[in-house]
N, C-alpha and C positions, 0 to 999 in steps of 0.2 A: 736122355742125355741133353744137357743144355750146353751150348757152345757160345763162347764170347771171343771177340777179336778186339784188341786194344791197339789202335794206331794213333797217329797224331800225338806222339809222345815227345816230351821235352825234358831235358835234364838240366839241373842247376847244381853247381858246387857252391857250398855255403861259406860265408865269412864267419869268423869266430862269433860275431854278434848274432848272426842268424842261427848258427849252430847251437848257441846257448838257449834258444827258444824251442829246441826239438828234444827228442828222446835220444840224444847223442848221435844224431845223424849228420853226416857231412855232405851227402848227395841226396837230392830229392828228384823224383820223376813225376811228371804230371801227364794226365791224359785229358785232352779237350779242356784244358785250363783248370782241372780239378786234381786233387791229390790222387796218386796211383800207388807208388811204393817209395821206399827210402832205404838208404844204406849207411852203415856206420863206418865202413872201410872201403877203400878203393878195390881191394881184393874181392869183396862181396859184389860190388858194382860190376867189375870185369867178368866175374863168373855168371852173373845174371844176364849180362849182354851176350855172352857166349852161349849160355843155355837156350836163349830165345833167338839166337842168330840176328841180333840187333847191332847196328853200327851208329857211332856218333858222327854227326856232320861237322864237328869242330874238334878242337884239341883241349883236353882238360889241363888246367895248370899243373905243373910238376909239384908245386908246393900246396899242401893241404891248407885250406883256410882262405884261398884266393877265389874270388867270385868268377864264375863263368856260367853261361847259359847257351844251350845248343839243342837243335832238333835231333831226335833219335829216329833213324831209318829202320823200318821193319814194323812188325806187329807182334805183340804177345797174344798167343792164342791158348785158351783154356777150354777144356771139356769137362763138365761136372756130371758125375754119374750118381745114380741113386742106389745101385746094387753092386756088390763086389764082383759078381760074375760078369758084369758089363765091362770091367776094366781090361784094357788091352795089355799086352806085354811090351816091354821097352826098357829104357834106362830109368831106373828108380832113383828118385831125388826127394829131398825134403821140400815140402810145400806148406806155406802158412795159409790156413783156411779157418775163418771164424775164430781166430785167436789160438788155434791149435796147430802145432807142426805135425803134419801127417804125410802119408806116402803119396808122392806124385809120380806119374809115369810119363816120360817124354817119348813121343812117337815122332820119328822123322817122316814128314810128308813132302811131296814134290814142291809145295808152295811154302814150306817152312815147318818148324817143329810145333807140335801141339802138346800141351801139358794136361794130362788127364788126372783127375782126383775124385774121391768120393765126397759127397756133400756131408754136412755136419750132422744130418739125421741118420746117416747110414752107420753101420758098424764098421769102423775103420781104425787102423793103427794110429796111435798118438805117441809122439816122442817127447822126451824131456826138453823143456823150453830152454834151459841154460845150455845144455849140450848142443842143441840144434843152433842156437844163436852163435855159439863159439865156432862151430863148424862153418856156418855161412859167413861170419866175419872173416874167417881165414880163407874164404873163397871156395869152400867145398860144400856142394849141395848133396853129395853122396860120397861114399856108400852110406846107406842108412844105418844109424845106430840101433841098438836093441829097442824095441817098442816097450812102452810102459804097460804093465798089467792093469786091468780095470781098477784094481784096488789101489794102485799107486797114482792114479790120475787125480790131479787136484780139483777137478770139476766133474 
């Protein structure tokens, strides 16, 4: 199992000019001044913050398209597994890994949640990209939709 902890996070809400240079993102999160993740909707951002028990140190503008930048308190913690039998039980959520939406399992620990997932070389469930994006944009990382069969996977 490989574990990673990402702290020193910052969030920016984008102006229309900045938004136009992204893949339809309105909110971007950085880790140590490099890109970390991004969100198309406020609902997706709020669900991500809740999933990882993160807090904003400022207030986002009520109106989408107004710029703001603030520190994010907490850490995103991941545990990557090589074998399905290593996966713990917990709350099942969608997780984007190596361009695929796959199954993540959130385990609550005393120092915060940890999101476990199988690496891209393991046999793992994969979910339809469009369905997963719609769910996350609506603020829902779960319950999981039906997994794609190996024949239905585009890659």
